[in-house]
N, C-alpha and C positions, 0 to 999 in steps of 0.2 A: 105536533102534528103526526099522525100515524103514517107510516111509509106504505106506499102503494105496492102490493105484491107484484113480483115480476110475472109477466104473462108466460104461460107454458109454451114450449115450442110445438109447432104443428109438425107431427112426424112426416106427413106427406111433403110439406114444404122443405123440411130438412133433407129428405131423400132427394128431392128434385134439385136442390142447390148443390148437394154433394155430387150428384151425377154430372151436373153442369161444370163443376170445378174439375172433376176428373177429365172431362172432355176438353176443358180449357187448357189443362196441362198437356194433354195429348196433342192438341193443336200446336202448342209451343214446340213440343218435341218434333212434330212433323216439319215445322218450318225450320227448326234447328238442323234437322237432317237434310232438308233440301239445300240449304246453304253449304253444309258440310260435303254433300255429294258433288258439288261443283268443283271441289278441290282436284279431283282426278282430271277433269276437263281442263282446268287452268294449267295443271302440270303438263299435260300432253300438248297443249297449245303454246306452252312457254309464255303464258299470259300472267306475268308476275304482278303487274298493276292490278289486274282483276282479282288475283288471289289476295292482295292486301286489302282491296275494297271489300271482299267477302269477309275477311277477318274482322274488319271494323263493323260491318253490318251485323255479324253474328254476336259480337260483344254487346251491342245495344238491344238485341232481340228480347232478352229476358225482361228487362224493364218495360219494354213496349207491351209485351203480352200480359204482364202484371197490371199495367195501367188499363188495358182493355178489359181484363177480368174485373177490376175494381169498378170501372164504369158500368159494366153490365150488372154487377151486384147492387150498385147504388140505384140504378134504374129499376131493377127487378124487385128489390126489397124495400126501397124507400126508407121510411123511418125505422124499419126493423134491421137495417144494415149494420147497426151497432147494438143489436140485441144479444146479450151474452147467452141466455138460455138457448136461443136459436143456434148460435155459433157452436155451442157445446154439442148440441144434437147433430149439427152438420159435421163436426169433426168425427163423432162416433160413426156416422154413416159413411163418411169419406174413408175412414180406416177400414171398414168392412169391404168397401169396393176395391181398395188397392191391395188388400191382403195377399191376393195371388200373384202380384206383380214382383218381378225380380228387382226392379228399380223403384220400389215403393218409397225409399228415402228421398228420391228426387221429388216425388209427388208431395211428400210431407213438407219439404222445404218450401215448395210453391205455396202450399196452404198457409204455412207459418208467415210467409212474406205478406200475404193478404191480411191475416189477422193483425199483424203489427201495424199495417197501414191504417186499418179501420179503427183500431183501439189505441193507437199511438203508444204502444207498449214500451215501458221503461224497464230494462232488464229482461226477464222472461215472465210469461204468464202461463203457469202450468195448467190452468183451467181450459185455456183455449188452444194452446200450442202443443205440438208433438215434441216432447222433451225426452231425451235418452242419454243422460250424462254418464250412466253407469255401465253402458254396453258399447261394444264396437259393432255397429250395424253390419259391416261386411263379413263378420264372423259367421253369420248364418248362411252365407251364400256358398253353396256347394255345386252349383250349376257350372259346368266347364264352358269357358269361352270358346267360340268356334275357332278351330285351328286344324292344321293338317301336318302330317309327319312324312319325312322322306328318309328311307334307309340309304346310307352312302356305302356303296360296295367297293370292289377292288379297283374301280376306275373313278376316283373322286371327281375329276373334272367333268366327266359325263353326268355323274350324280348331281353336281351343283348346277349343271346346265338345266336339268329337269326341274330343280328347285326354282330357278329364275323363270323358266317357261310356264310354271304353274300359275304365275300371276299374270292376268290378262290385261295388259296395257294395250291401248289402241295405237301405239307407235312402236316401231321396231327397236330392237337392241342394236347398238352400233357395232359392238364386238363381243357378242355373247360368249364365244369360245374363250376369248381372252379374259373376260370377267369371271367366267366359271373356273378357269384355271387359276386365276389370282385368288379366288375364294378358297379353293382347295389347298393351295400352297400356304396361304396365311393361316388358315385354321389348323392345318397339320402342324405348322411350326409352333403355334400357340399351345395346342394340346400337348405337343411333345415337351414343351417347357414345363407343363404341369405334370408330366408323367402319365398322360392320359391317351397317348397316341395308339391307334388311329382314330379318326372321326368315324363314329358309328352311325349317327343319325342327326337330323335337324328337325325341329318342330317350330313352325311359324304360324302366327295368327293369320286367319283369312283376311282380316282387314289391313289395308295399307294405311300408314300414317303419313299425312302430308303437312308440311310447314315450309313457308317461304319457297325456296327453289329446290326442295328435296322431297323425295318419297322414302319412307323407311319400312323395311320388312322386319318385324319384331318377333322374337321368339327365343329358342334355346338351342344350343349345340351339345350333343352328347358324346362323351368319350367312353372309355371302358367301364368306369364306375361312378362317374359324376357328370354333372352338366354345368354349363356356364351360360350367362346371358348371351344372346346373339342379336345384334342390330346391324342390318345391311342398309347403308345409305346409297340411294340411287339418284343420279342427276340426269337431267335431260339437256344434252348439248346440241349443237347444230346438226350433228349426224345421227342422233338417236340416244337411246338410254345406255348408261354405263354405271357400273358399281364404283362409287367414289371412295367408300370407306367400309371397313369391317370392325365392329366394336364387340369385344368380348369381356373387357374388364369393367367391373361394376362402377368405378369412378367415372369412366367415360360414358357409360350408359346413363348414369345418374345426371351427368351434365346435359345430355340430350333431353332428358325428362325433368330438367331442373327448374327452380323457381326464378331464374333469370331469363327464361325463354318465353317466347310467345306460345300461344295455345295451338295444339295439334288440331287438324281437321281429319278425323277418323270416323268413318261411317259405321259405328258400332250398333248392332241391333239392341243390345243392352249394355249398360255401363258398369254395373257392379261386378259382374264376372270378369270383365277386363281389368278392373282395379285389383281384384284378388290375384289375377295372373301376374300383373306387373309387380305386385308386392312380392311375389315369389322370386322375381328377378332382382328386386331392389328392396330387401327386407328392412333396410334402415330408412327408406323413404316414407315420409308421413303420408297417411291416407289423404289428407286435405290437399297436399301438393299434387298427388296423382289425379284426383278429381279435377283440380284446377287446370293442370296442363292438358287435360283432355277436353278443355273448353267448358267444363261444368263449374264455372267460377262461383256461382251462388252455393252449390253444394260444397265446394271447397271451403267457403266461409263457414257454413254450418258445421262441417267436420272440424275445422280449426277452433271454432268457439267451443264445441263439445269437448274436444280433447284438452284444450287449455284449462277450462274451468273444472274439469274432472281432476286434472293434475293439481290445480290450485287448492281444491278441497282436500286433497290427500298430501299436501306438501308439509304438513306438520307445523304450520304457523310461519313458514318461510315468508319473508317480507318482500314486497315489491319495492324496488329501489331505482335510483338513477342508473341509467346505462353507462358503462364505461366509455370514456372519450371526452372530448372537449364539450363544454356546454354550448348548445345551439342558440343562436340569436333569434331564430324563427320558431323552432320546434322544441317542446319539452319532451324528453325521451326517457321512458322507464322500462324496466324488465323484471322478470323473476329469474334470479341467477340459475336455477336448475332447469329452465325451460328456454329453448332457442328462439324466442320471439322478442321483439321490441314493440312498444306502443308509442306512437308519435302524435302529440297534440299540438295544434297551432296556438302559439301564445297570443295574448290579447294585444300586446304592443311589441314591436321589434326594435332592438337596439340599433343605433346608427352603426354602419352606413346603410343598413337594410332599408330600402324604400319600396315596399311592396304591400299590397292589401291582402287580407285573408282570402278573398275570392280569387286573386291571382295565384296564390299558393295552391289552392284546390285545383285550379285549371292546369297547373303544371303536373300534378299527380294524375289528373284525368288524361293528359297527353301521354304520359308514360303507360297508363293502362291500355290505351288504344294503339300505341306505337309498337313497331317491331323492336323488341328489347335486345336483340342480337347477343344474348348471353351476358350482357354487361349492366343491366338495370334490374334491381330487385322488384319483384311483383309486390306492390303495396296494396293491400286489401283495405277498403274503406268500411268502417264499422260505426254504428250509431247506437246510443242508449245502452252502454255496457255498465252493469252494476257490480261494484266490488265492495267487500266488507272493508270498512275504514281501518279496522285493526291490522289489516295486512299491508299497510303502507308504512314505510319509514317516516318518522316525524318530518325530516327534511323534505322528502318528496311530497308529502301531504301538504305542507305549508306552501311549497312552490305551486302546486296545482291549484290550490284554493285562492291564491293571491295573484298569480300571473296567468292563469288560464280560466278565469271566472266566466268567460263567454261559453266555455265548453265543458265545465265541470261544476256540479252542484253537490253541496253538502246535505245529505239526507239524514243526518243524525248518526245512525250506526253504519250507514253505507255511503259510498261515493258514486255518483252517477256521471259517467263520461258521455257527453252528448255526441261527440264526434271524434274519431281518431283514425289513424292508419296503423295496420299491423304489418310488420315485415320480419323476415328471417333475420336473426341477429348474426352479425359478422364482426370479426375483430377489426377495429379501425386500423387503416393502413399505417397511420403515423405511429400507433402503439406497436403494431406488428414489426415495423422496421427496427424499433429500439430493442425489442425482446428476442427476435428470431436469430437463429444462427446466420452467419454472413451469407452463406449460399442461398438460404431461403429468403433472406431480405433482398438480395440482389434479384432473384427470380421474381419476387413480388413487384419490385420497382419496375423491372423491364415489362412485366405484364400490365402494370399500370399505364405505361406508355402505349402498349398495344390496345388497351381498353379505350383510351382516348381516340385512337385511330378508328377502332371498330365503331364507336358511337358516332364519330364524325362522318364516316362513310355511310352510315344509316340516316344521316341528316340531323343528328343531335349534337349540340354543343353543351357540355356540362355546366358552363358558366363559371363555377368556382372549382378550380382544379386543385385546391389544397388537399393534401393527403388525408386529412381528417374526414373528408367527404367520401372517401372510398373505403371499402372493407375488403377483407381477405377471407375466402371460403376455406373449408377444410382441405380442399384440393389445391390451395395456393393461388386461386384466380382472383384478380382484382375486379371488384364490382362497385359501381357508383350507386349511392343510395340517398343523396341529399339533393332534393329536386327544386328548391325554392328559387334558384337562379338558372335552372335549365331552360334552354330555348332551342329553336331550330337554327341550324347553321345558316340558312338563308336569311334569317332575321338580323344577323350580326354584320357589323362593318369592321372588317379586319384592317388594321392600320399599322404602319411603321411608326416607331417612336420618333418624334421630331428631334433633330440635333439642337442642343442649347446654343443660343446666339451670343451669350455673354456669361461672365462668371456668376452673376446673380441667378440666372436661370439654371446654370449647372449645379449650384449649391442649394437650390430650392428643396425643401423637405418634401413637398408634394408636387403634383403635376403643375407645371407652369404654363401648360398649353390647354386649350379647350378639349374636354372629353365629353362626347355625346352619350346619350343613354345606351345605345347599342354598340358603342365603340369597344373593340377588343384589340389588345396589343400583345400578340404572341411572344414577342421578344422578351417581354417582362416575366413570363411564366416561371423560368428557372429561379428567379430571385426570391420567390416567396414560398418555395416548396419545403425549405428547411431540411434538405437532405444532406447527409455527410458527404464530403468531397468525393469519395470513391464512388458512392452510389449516384451522385449527381453527374459525374463524368460518364459513368456507364449509361445512364439514361440519355444524355446528350449524344453519345456516340450511336446508340441503337435507334433513337427516335428523334433525331435532330429536326425532321420535317415539321413536327407539330409546334416548333418554336419559330417557324418562318412564316411570314405573312403570305408569301407566294403560294405555299402549299394549301393554305386555307382558301385563298381566292380561286385557285385552280379547282379545288373541290367544289366551291360554290358554283362555278361554271358547269361542272359535270352534273351536279345535282339538278340544276336548273334545266339541263338538257334531258333529264329523265334517267340519268344513271342511278343505280341503287346498289348498295353493297351486297356482296354474297359472302357472308361471314359464316363459315362452317362451325357448328356447335361441337366440335371435337378437334383434338390436336392433329398436327400433320403426321404424327407417328402412326396413326391408324389408317391413313389413306393408302389406297392401292397405287 
């Protein structure tokens, strides 16, 4: 039977649809900005619950707007909504319309999301999507982000007072002279340590960055011959605004903009120029992480995909292999050794004692996506329909994926199709780090592990499985939790004391001789299963004995139920004024 030739696209219809999609993205951007703009009001009113609600609302906005656009396209185009010639013409007209825009990459990602929805794209579809694996889109951006500069003269405290007063908050500073003097003193000391004294000028973005209970002034400080990043953290206490911390070291600034933090609310007129500026402060920070932490999570995913598959194509045949660490009972995890990402796939069946469904695992990851991560949870990005060359898997990994992850992996002959997975930054598992690191570094990581549990608990999260293998260590030595299949809210747990055995038989029992409910947690048992050397175990118990006591957790539950919420600073005590 002869094939019916495809109907040619109507240029007028293609133009109209392209114009409508540009408008649809502009509508999303406007709604995104409206939520973002509320951050200043929330901060000034000390409305922390409202700020958290805004963060959750904004995270869900992209999918809502895509769904609205898809509904409109289906109603407007009818049977032509999956017409490839029409979509090719729409893409070409869309490209022309967005060409003058600085943030055209955001528009392209929105368009790609719609094509993938309508055509159920597996891998990529170069005919319909905007694909740019060989370029770095931000390289073309030369437009300077809006910022202002201040010369610091012979009276630095007065100069820094002017810096703070340049930002128009609708609440007063509590001790602006004290804050300005502290800024002057700290920056003078730090520049002196670099041989750059005195402070000549500071340059700050016009936009204030808000997250949780802090506002951040972001820019650079200049000495005689070089500059350093400058982030001024502002808090709103009972008596007004105060400078809480001054960050000038790149590791500290990177932590504030890190992949374990919730997203900023920053009312940026355009995003690409801000990304370029932030990369000048943090040259080692990946573009995808900067887009993501600015709240543009979908663009972050696009940039992550682009950068990884470009690297994979140029890796010279390097093989994807199992990630280092113990084999997971719920997730299969693989990586490319030369690239700092891991891919996590849910297994078809879970080994005992894991008793959880696939949908429950996905719900845990969704909870983390929407929750305040307080710098202790890895941002796991959800990906679908990733296509890999089969030749780039080790035989062992390929066998595992095709036999134990058949619900999410398909063999396409020369390729492997991953239906669903999570991508995370690769960290060194804490159990391996403790064995390999110098004693001082191992001790610091273990103590920070205890602090991580406290930080998560105070934000309402109980990790569930506290084994060291479920935590990783960053380049800066921070302990981060990354295994979410047993994670839950603190309020869902029933913290209990371990019953005393009533006779020899109960005392000698290999397992629990008493009833254990589904949500029962016995903090006193935690130290037994950590596998720490005696010295490190003793140090952990001395520094963080609270987390092994039932009373601490029960008191925390009471506080959380009454509306208390942790204020976890995303920087060390050493940088606080």
